[in-house]
C-alpha positions as CSV (number, residue, x, y, z in Angstrom):
1,M,84.6,119.9,194.2
2,A,86.3,118.2,197.3
3,T,90.3,118.1,198.0
4,S,92.6,116.2,199.6
5,R,93.1,117.2,203.4
6,P,96.8,118.8,202.6
7,A,95.1,121.0,200.1
8,S,92.6,121.9,202.2
9,D,95.2,122.5,205.2
10,L,97.1,124.9,202.5
11,L,93.9,126.6,201.9
12,D,92.9,127.4,205.1
13,E,96.6,128.6,205.8
14,L,96.6,130.6,202.9
15,R,93.2,132.2,203.8
16,A,94.1,132.6,207.3
17,A,97.3,134.8,206.6
18,A,95.3,136.7,204.3
19,E,92.5,137.6,206.6
20,L,95.3,138.9,209.3
21,G,96.5,141.5,206.4
22,G,92.9,142.6,205.8
23,W,91.3,140.5,203.3
24,K,87.5,140.9,203.5
25,R,86.9,137.8,201.0
26,T,84.9,139.7,198.7
27,A,87.9,140.1,196.0
28,R,90.4,137.9,194.8
29,K,93.8,138.6,196.8
30,R,97.4,138.1,195.3
31,V,99.8,135.8,197.4
32,E,103.4,135.8,196.3
33,I,105.2,132.1,196.3
34,N,107.5,132.9,199.2
35,L,103.9,133.2,201.3
36,V,102.9,130.2,200.0
37,W,105.8,128.3,200.9
38,E,105.4,129.8,204.6
39,A,101.7,128.4,204.7
40,Y,102.8,125.3,203.4
41,H,105.6,124.7,205.9
42,R,103.1,125.2,208.7
43,I,100.8,122.4,207.3
44,P,101.4,119.4,209.5
45,A,102.3,116.1,207.6
46,A,102.0,117.8,204.2
47,N,105.1,115.7,202.9
48,A,104.4,112.0,204.7
49,D,106.0,110.4,202.0
50,D,109.1,112.2,201.9
51,E,108.8,113.3,198.3
52,Y,110.3,116.1,196.4
53,E,108.8,119.3,198.3
54,R,108.6,121.5,194.9
55,A,106.5,118.2,193.4
56,V,104.3,118.2,196.4
57,L,103.6,121.9,196.5
58,R,103.1,122.2,192.8
59,R,100.4,118.8,192.8
60,L,98.6,120.7,195.9
61,L,98.3,124.3,193.9
62,L,97.2,122.3,191.0
63,E,94.5,120.4,192.7
64,L,93.2,123.9,194.3
65,E,93.3,125.5,190.9
66,E,91.1,122.7,189.5
67,A,88.9,123.1,192.2
68,C,88.2,126.8,191.6
69,R,89.7,127.9,195.0
70,I,92.9,129.3,193.8
71,Q,94.3,130.8,190.2
72,L,98.0,130.3,189.4
73,L,100.0,133.3,187.6
74,R,101.3,131.9,184.6
75,A,104.8,133.2,185.0
76,D,106.9,130.5,186.8
77,D,110.3,130.7,187.9
78,R,111.7,128.2,185.1
79,E,113.0,125.6,187.6
80,K,112.6,121.8,186.6
81,V,109.5,121.8,188.7
82,A,108.2,124.9,188.1
83,L,106.1,127.2,190.6
84,P,104.4,130.3,189.8
85,A,105.8,133.5,191.0
86,A,102.4,133.9,193.1
87,I,98.6,132.9,193.2
88,W,95.5,134.2,193.5
89,L,93.0,133.5,196.6
90,L,89.4,133.5,194.9
91,P,87.0,135.4,196.9
92,T,84.6,133.2,198.4
93,G,81.6,136.0,199.1
94,S,79.9,138.8,197.4
95,A,81.1,142.5,198.0
96,T,79.1,144.1,201.2
97,A,76.2,145.7,199.7
98,R,76.4,149.4,199.8
99,P,73.5,150.4,202.3
100,A,70.3,151.6,200.7
101,P,69.9,155.4,200.6
102,M,68.9,157.3,204.0
103,P,65.2,158.5,204.0
104,P,64.9,162.3,205.5
105,W,64.3,161.7,209.2
106,H,61.8,162.6,211.6
107,P,63.2,164.9,214.3
108,E,62.8,162.2,217.0
109,V,64.6,159.6,215.1
110,R,67.4,161.8,213.4
111,E,70.0,159.8,215.5
112,L,69.3,156.9,213.2
113,A,71.5,158.5,210.7
114,T,74.3,157.7,212.6
115,H,73.6,153.8,212.7
116,W,72.4,153.6,209.2
117,P,75.5,152.2,207.3
118,V,76.0,149.2,210.2
119,A,72.2,148.6,210.4
120,T,71.1,145.2,209.1
121,P,68.4,145.1,206.2
122,K,65.8,143.9,208.6
123,Q,66.6,147.0,211.0
124,R,66.4,149.1,208.3
125,A,63.3,148.2,206.9
126,A,62.0,148.7,210.2
127,Y,63.6,152.0,210.8
128,I,61.9,153.0,207.6
129,A,58.5,151.9,208.7
130,V,58.7,153.7,212.2
131,N,60.0,156.9,210.5
132,R,57.3,156.9,207.7
133,W,54.7,156.5,210.6
134,L,56.1,159.1,212.6
135,M,55.7,161.5,209.3
136,T,52.5,161.0,209.2
137,N,51.8,162.7,212.5
138,P,49.8,159.9,213.8
139,D,47.7,160.0,217.0
140,R,49.8,158.7,219.6
141,S,47.2,157.7,222.3
142,L,48.3,154.8,224.5
143,V,47.1,151.8,222.7
144,P,48.7,148.1,223.3
145,V,51.8,147.4,221.3
146,R,50.4,145.0,219.1
147,E,47.8,147.3,217.8
148,R,50.6,149.9,217.1
149,S,52.8,147.4,215.6
150,L,50.1,146.4,213.2
151,E,49.4,150.2,212.4
152,I,53.3,151.0,211.9
153,F,54.2,147.5,210.3
154,G,50.9,146.6,208.4
155,R,50.4,150.1,206.8
156,H,54.1,151.5,206.6
157,G,56.1,148.3,206.1
158,S,56.2,145.6,203.4
159,A,54.5,142.3,203.7
160,A,58.0,140.8,202.6
161,D,59.8,142.1,205.4
162,F,57.3,142.1,207.7
163,P,54.6,138.7,207.1
164,M,53.3,139.0,210.9
165,P,53.1,143.0,211.2
166,E,51.3,142.8,214.9
167,K,53.9,140.7,216.2
168,V,57.0,142.6,214.8
169,L,57.7,144.4,218.3
170,D,57.5,141.3,220.6
171,T,61.0,140.2,219.0
172,L,62.8,143.1,217.3
173,R,65.1,144.2,220.2
174,S,68.2,145.1,218.2
175,G,69.7,148.3,217.2
176,P,69.5,151.7,218.8
177,L,65.7,152.2,218.3
178,F,64.5,149.0,219.6
179,S,66.9,148.1,222.4
180,D,65.5,150.6,224.6
181,R,61.8,149.4,225.2
182,E,60.9,152.0,227.5
183,K,62.2,154.6,225.3
184,L,60.4,153.3,222.1
185,L,57.1,152.3,223.9
186,R,57.2,156.5,224.8
187,L,58.1,157.1,221.3
188,I,55.2,155.1,219.6
189,G,53.0,155.7,222.5
190,A,52.3,151.8,223.3
191,F,52.2,149.8,226.6
192,V,52.3,146.0,227.1
193,V,49.4,144.0,227.5
194,H,49.6,140.8,229.4
195,P,47.1,138.0,228.9
196,P,44.7,136.9,231.4
197,L,45.9,134.2,234.1
198,L,44.4,131.0,233.6
199,A,43.7,129.4,237.0
200,E,40.2,127.9,237.9
201,R,41.3,128.9,241.5
202,F,40.9,133.1,240.5
203,T,37.3,132.1,239.9
204,E,35.6,135.4,241.4
205,T,38.6,137.5,241.6
206,I,40.7,137.2,238.5
207,G,39.0,134.6,236.1
208,D,37.3,131.3,235.5
209,G,39.8,129.5,233.7
210,Y,40.0,130.9,230.3
211,Y,36.9,133.1,231.2
212,Q,37.0,136.5,232.4
213,R,34.0,137.3,234.6
214,V,32.8,141.1,233.6
215,G,29.3,140.7,234.8
216,A,26.0,138.9,235.8
217,G,25.0,138.3,232.0
218,R,24.6,134.9,230.2
219,M,26.5,135.7,227.2
220,L,30.4,134.4,226.6
221,L,32.2,136.8,224.3
222,V,35.3,134.8,223.2
223,I,38.3,136.7,221.6
224,E,40.9,134.6,219.8
225,N,44.2,137.0,220.8
226,A,45.2,138.4,223.9
227,T,45.5,142.0,223.0
228,T,42.1,142.3,221.5
229,W,40.7,140.7,224.7
230,W,42.2,143.4,226.8
231,S,40.8,146.1,224.6
232,V,37.5,144.6,224.7
233,V,37.6,144.3,228.3
234,N,38.5,147.6,229.0
235,S,36.2,148.8,226.4
236,L,33.1,147.4,227.6
237,P,30.0,149.9,227.8
238,E,28.3,150.3,231.1
239,R,25.3,148.5,230.3
240,H,25.9,144.9,228.4
241,D,24.7,141.4,228.8
242,L,28.2,139.6,229.0
243,G,28.7,137.1,232.0
244,Y,32.3,136.5,230.7
245,V,34.8,137.6,228.0
246,A,37.4,134.8,227.1
247,W,40.8,134.6,225.6
248,G,40.4,132.1,223.0
249,L,44.1,131.3,222.9
250,G,44.2,130.9,219.2
251,N,43.0,127.4,218.2
252,T,42.9,126.3,222.2
253,F,39.4,127.6,222.2
254,T,38.4,124.4,220.0
255,A,39.1,121.9,223.2
256,S,38.4,124.7,226.2
257,V,35.0,125.0,225.0
258,N,34.5,121.8,226.8
259,T,35.2,123.3,230.2
260,I,32.0,125.3,230.0
261,S,29.6,123.9,232.5
262,A,26.3,124.4,233.6
263,R,27.2,126.6,236.7
264,H,28.4,129.0,234.4
265,A,24.8,129.5,233.0
266,V,26.0,130.8,229.5
267,S,23.0,131.0,227.0
268,Q,24.9,132.7,224.2
269,I,28.3,132.2,222.8
270,R,29.9,135.0,220.6
271,Y,33.0,135.0,219.0
272,F,36.0,137.3,217.1
273,G,38.8,136.3,215.9
274,D,41.5,136.7,213.1
275,L,39.9,136.9,209.2
276,D,41.8,133.9,207.8
277,L,41.5,129.8,207.5
278,S,42.4,129.1,211.1
279,G,40.6,132.1,212.5
280,L,37.5,130.9,210.8
281,R,37.8,126.9,211.5
282,I,38.3,127.6,215.3
283,P,34.5,128.9,216.0
284,L,33.2,126.5,213.3
285,S,35.1,123.5,215.3
286,A,34.3,124.8,218.9
287,S,30.6,125.4,217.8
288,A,30.3,121.5,216.9
289,T,31.9,120.6,220.1
290,A,29.7,123.1,221.9
291,V,26.4,121.7,220.7
292,Q,27.2,118.6,221.4
293,N,27.5,119.0,225.0
294,G,24.3,121.0,224.9
295,L,25.5,124.4,224.7
296,P,24.3,126.9,222.2
297,Q,26.1,127.3,218.9
298,V,29.0,129.5,218.6
299,R,27.8,132.5,216.5
300,P,29.7,135.6,214.8
301,A,30.1,139.0,217.1
302,V,29.0,140.5,213.6
303,H,29.8,144.3,214.3
304,L,33.4,143.4,215.2
305,Y,33.8,141.5,212.0
306,R,32.3,144.5,210.3
307,A,34.6,147.0,212.0
308,L,37.7,144.5,210.8
309,L,36.3,144.6,207.4
310,R,36.0,147.9,207.1
311,L,39.6,149.0,208.9
312,G,41.9,145.9,208.0
313,L,44.4,146.1,205.7
314,P,44.8,142.5,204.0
315,I,48.5,141.2,204.1
316,A,49.6,137.6,203.1
317,A,48.8,134.6,205.0
318,K,50.9,131.8,206.5
319,E,48.5,129.2,205.0
320,K,48.1,128.6,201.5
321,A,45.0,130.2,199.8
322,A,41.7,128.3,200.4
323,A,39.8,126.5,197.4
324,P,36.8,128.4,196.5
325,T,34.2,125.8,198.4
326,D,36.3,125.6,201.3
327,A,36.3,129.6,201.2
328,A,32.6,129.8,201.2
329,R,31.9,127.3,203.6
330,L,34.2,129.2,206.1
331,A,32.7,132.4,205.1
332,G,29.2,131.0,205.2
333,W,29.5,131.1,209.2
334,L,29.7,134.9,209.4
335,G,26.3,135.3,207.9
336,E,27.0,138.3,205.9
337,N,30.0,139.8,203.6
338,T,30.6,136.0,202.5
339,D,31.4,136.9,199.0
340,Q,34.3,139.4,200.6
341,V,35.5,137.3,203.0
342,A,35.6,134.1,200.5
343,T,37.6,136.2,198.4
344,L,40.1,136.9,200.8
345,L,40.5,133.5,201.8
346,T,40.9,132.2,198.3
347,R,43.6,134.9,197.6
348,G,45.6,133.8,200.5
349,E,45.2,136.6,202.7
350,R,44.4,137.5,205.9
351,L,43.0,140.0,208.3
352,A,44.5,140.5,212.0
353,Q,41.7,141.3,214.6
354,E,44.3,143.7,215.9
355,W,43.3,146.1,213.4
356,V,39.8,146.7,215.5
357,G,42.1,148.4,218.2
358,L,41.4,150.1,221.7
359,R,40.9,153.2,219.8
360,H,38.1,151.9,217.7
361,L,36.7,150.3,220.6
362,R,36.5,153.4,222.7
363,T,35.0,155.8,220.1
364,D,32.7,153.8,218.2
365,V,29.8,152.6,219.9
366,T,28.3,150.4,217.1
367,W,30.0,146.9,218.4
368,H,28.0,147.2,221.6
369,T,25.2,145.9,219.6
370,D,27.4,142.5,219.8
371,V,27.2,142.4,223.6
372,L,23.2,142.8,224.0
373,T,21.2,140.0,223.8
374,A,17.9,142.1,222.5
375,T,19.7,142.6,219.0
376,L,21.3,139.5,219.1
377,A,18.8,136.8,220.1
């Protein structure tokens, strides 16, 4: 309920004075009538019509009580225009929730006990996830930070707290654990991966537009996200049939496929991305464009997708669940495991491609088949 300007000004004065005395607005606060009078006299033009001041103050107090901003004590001073002996300022916020009980800390993050009481809910959830991960005695061999972020927050955090677990450490920089970036990376065994340069003039030494030259072959392998692009490039077998590994840059590949020209000598295009609606729409759309330009169809990197289905932990997708017909059509592009993938899509879930990380790519040679022409032709 709205109040008049003088009533609002009086309320502001009362609250400000109470806060100076330590009021947190989480419980009601008694204010004696003499202090109410002091607040009233600080209001500019409170009695513009030069009325009897007791009547003006009583009217303002009744207005604030009706608006549920204050409560009047029923005892009064027995004057003709009666005023209460005191008022109650009503709370405007809930009491601060008590911090959740602390977990038993891993020795390397034991100092978080000091910061736990003042941490935000998001920080506490992140501390718990890192602590749980450390308690598993994990392999801390160096991996890209997004792969480690997915491992920590995708397996040891909740989907409600971390809907995009692979990206948590991109932006979480507050609190003692996350503000010191170098210390954090040493603790979790991770390093930052920078995406490739995207400039045509770096054709030979850096890359060819979106396409990083990795050999003399005629196959192009497109990777949706930059972290997995880096891990694949740095895990290629000694023998492969690739000419280029491309960073698809998400949905950009549906347009950048137009930059492939005859001079690139590309005879096969393979794709690996997230298993979600957009991750499957991208190669389907790019494939249609490629065919229109006289290029080969975009086909899945089968063994990389098999690894993703085996290693990945499904989490809720940003996109709404797919209709069964759309899910079946998109999953059909993979050529196998279509029922499993269609079910994933109809549940509104996703698998981030970063589950197929550097450690897997360097220890499991099965995916090498995806970059060898003989078994894919």
